N, C-alpha and C positions, 0 to 999 in steps of 0.2 A: 474488773470491767475494762480498765484501760489496757490491760494486757491483751484482752480479746480484740480491742480496737487496733492495737499495734499489729496483731497477727493479720487482721483484715487488711490493714494498710499495706503490710508487707506483701500479702497475696495480690493486692491490687497492683502494686509496683511491679511484681513479677509478671503479672498478666500483661501489663503495659509493655514491659520489655519484650515479652514473647510476641506481642502484636507487632513490634517493630520489625521482626523478621519478615513479616508480610510486606511492609513498606519497602524493605531493602531488596526484595526480589526483583532483579532487573529483567524487564521484558527482552525477548530476543530482538536485536536491532532490526533484523530483516522484517519482522512483523510490524515495525513502526513505519516502514517505508510507505509513502503514499503511492497510489496507483499511477504509474506513468505510462501513458499510452504510446507505445512505439508505433510509428506510422507504418511499419512493416506488416501490421495487422491488416492493412488494406491490400496486401499483396498475396499472391498464391503461395509464396514460400512460407509465410506465417501460418496460413491455413493448413498447409501440409504438415508443419511442425506440431500444430495443436490438434490435429484431426483425430488422433487416437484417444484424446481426452473428452471429446464431445460427440454426441450422436446427431445433434442438430446445430448447424452453423447459421446464425442469423446476422444479417448485415443491416437491419433496419427496415423501414417501410418500403415496399415495392410499389412504384407508381403505376405500373401496368406494362403489358407485353409490347404495346405500340406507342407508349408515351414518350415523346421526343425528349422531354426534359430528363426523364429517368435514364434513357439510353445514352444521353450525352454526359450525364453526371459522372465524373471520374470515380466517385465513391460508390462502391458496390452496395446493392440494396436487395432485400428479400431474404429468403431462408432456404437452406438445403438440408434435408433430413438424411441421416446416415451417410454423410459425405466422406468419401475417401479420395485422396489426390496423390498422383504420382507424376513426378517431373523428370524429364530426361534432357540433358544438354550435351550436345556434341559440337564439333568444330563448325559444322555447317547446318545444324538442325536444333530446334528447340521443340519439345513435345510435352504436352500436358494431357494426362488421362484422368477422367473423373467418373465417379460412380455415386449416385445419389437417389433419394426417394422424396416424394412429396415436396418437390421444389417449385418455387415461384420466385424468380428474382433475376438479377443481372450481375455477372461476375467478370472482372477483367482477367483474361488469361495471359496476355502479353502486353507489354508497355514499352515502346521504343521511340526513338527520335531519329529522323533521317536528315542529314545535312545536304543531300543532293538527291536527284531523281534516281530511283532504283526499281528493279522488278523483284517481287517476292511472291512465293508460292505458299498458299495455305491449303492444308489437307485436312479433311474431316472424315472420321470413321465413327459411326454412331449406331447405337441400338437403344432407342428411346421410345417411350410412350408419352403422349401429351404434346404440347407445342414447344418447339425449340428452334433457335436460330443463332447463327454466328454473324456478327456485324463488325465493321471496321470504322472507328471514329477517328476524325482528324482534328486536332487542336480544339477538341470539345465543341466543334461547330458543325461538322458535317458527318453524315452516316452513309456508309457504303454497305449494302447487303452482300453477304458472302455465301450464305447457305441457310436453308430452312428445312425442317424435318420432312416437309412435303416433297422436297427435291430428291429424296432417296437417302440411303444409309451412308453412302460414300460419295465424296466430292473432292475434286482438286481444282483450285482456281489460282491462276497467276495474274497478279495485278501490277500495273506500273504506278508507283507511288511517288509523288513529288515530295520535296523536303517539308518536314513538319513533325508534329507530335502525334503518334498513332497508338491506338489501343484496340486489341482484338478482344471482343467481348462475347460471352455466352449469355443468351437471354432465354429463359424458360418460363412456362406457365403450366402449373399442375402437371409437372413432368417427373418421370422416373426412368432409370436405366443408366447406361454408360455412354461416354463419348470421349474420343481422343482427337485432339487438335494439334497439328504441328505447323511450324513456320520455318522456312529456310532463313538462315542468317549468315550470309557469307562474310559479313564484317563484324559479327558478334556484337551487335548493338543492343540486343534485347536485355539480357541479364546484366550487362555491365552498367547500364544506367541505374538500376536498382542497387547494385553493389557499391557504386560510387556514392549514392545518396546515403546508404547505410553507414559507410565509413565516416562521412561527414557528420551524421547524426551521433554516432558512437563517440567520435572524437570530442564532442562537447559534453555529452551526457555521462560517459564513463567516469571522467575525473570528478564530475559533479556528484555522482553517486558515492564515490569514494570519500569525498569531502563531507558528504551528508552522514555517512556511517561514522566517520571519525568525530564529527561534531556531536552525534548522538552518544557515542561511547564516552566522550569527555564529559558531556552533560550528566549522564547517569553515574559516572565515577564520582563527580563532585557531589551529586545528590546523595549517593551512598555514604560518602564521608561525612556530609552534614547530618544525615540521620544517625550515624554511629556516634558522632560527637554529641548530638542532642540526647541520645540514649544514655551516654556516660554521664553527662551533666545532670540529667534527671535522676539517675541512680545515686550519684553522689549527694544530691540535695535531699533525697529521701532518706539516705543513710544518716546524714547529719541531723535531720529533723528527728529521727528515731533516737539517735544517741543523746541529743540534747534533752529530749523528753524523758528518757530513762534516768539521765543524770539528775534532772530536776525532781523527778518522782522519788528518787532515793533520798534527796535532801529533804523533801517534804516528810518522808517516812521517818527520818531521823528527828526532825523537828517535833513531830507528833509523839514520838517515843519519849523524848527527854522533857517535854513540857506538859505531859498529861499527869498532873500531880494529884488532883482530887476530882470528885464528881463535878463540883461547881467550876473549878478551874478548867477541867477537861471539856466542859461544854463550850467555854469561851475559846479554848484552843482548837476545838473541833471546827468552830466557825472560821478561825484563822487558817486552819488546814484546808477547808473547802475553798476559801478565797484564793489561797496559793495554788491549790490544785486546779481551780478554774483558770487561773492565769497561765499556768503551764499548758493546760489543755488547749486554750485559745492560741497560744504561741505555736503549738504543734500544728494546729489546723491552718494557721496563717502560713507556716513554712511549707506545708503540703500544697496549699493553694498557689503560693508563689512558684513552686517547682512546676506545677501543672501549667501555669501561665507561661513561664519561660520556655517550657518544652513546646507548647502549642505555637508560640511565636517563632521558634527556630524551625519547626516543621513547616509552618506557613511560608517562611522565607525560602526554605529549600524547595518547596513545591513551586513557588513563584518563579524562582530561578530556572527550574527544570522546564516549566511551561514556556518561559521566554526563549530559552535556547532551542527547544523543539520547534517553536513557531518560526524562529529565524532560520533554522536549518531547512524547514519545509519550504519557506519562501524562497530561499536560495536555490533549492532543487527545482521548484516550479519555474523559476526564472530561467534556469539552465534548460529545462525541458522545452520551453517556448523558443529559446534560441536554437536548440537542436532541431525543433520542428521547422523553423525558418530555413535552416541549412538544408534540411530534407526537401522542403518545398521549392527551394531555389534550383534544385536539380531535377526533381520529379515534376514539379509544377502542379 
């Protein structure tokens, strides 16, 4: 009977050790990274990069084709189905070409700052159905109409602009088709503002991401070592419990053999045998229980340490992301 119990206990121990391999499987560090929203997602460049992966680009709720708050809001809003974007930058020209369907929204095409009064020419070439227009906002306060679909498919307009922050924006309502918008940039002010902001953002976030990955790697390495150590200690404790049990069982067997003299004496000896057997059995169960408890405590400690380190790493990364966002906003506004 006890032999069967030992076999079952050994099988249980082996099963527990096997289960440990599941605990020690380290997740891919990149999969643990929290979602960090790069502000470039608000620019045409990010849309162009991700366009092949999405059939519909949604920027949030669209307040309306003529809603002043929506048109002045620097954050794009609405949705553009089957959107494709192509950008061309030259020494004296920036051009954005878009194709989309089922679109209702507002999208910033160009974002630039002038430090002095300048003339700039905006050219539109469109083939659209539905309502569409190009507007120019200044400092998120004023709106200058540039073109509307009722004006025709092609338009060129030269504007004298005072110093300030400008955005060339496309506004559509239930529209489909293609449109190309270009702006001359003799001083290359348009893309450089975004590039400068991106560099400031990456300067803060890139090292933070590297530190995060290193912290995660270190945390999982220590976790793995703790789990391995707990497994070894558990296995040793189980082996010792089994060895002690077998040794005591052999001693009981020898006692029974040498003291079983007669039927009457044998009955008394059998009681003593059962008493000793019960003591050995209880000692074995206590040893197994202690091994289980010690193992659980070590696992709990390892998991607590891992959770603490992950939480601290994520907090540090989130703090860096906020700092990077401030650096971006200080340039882009």
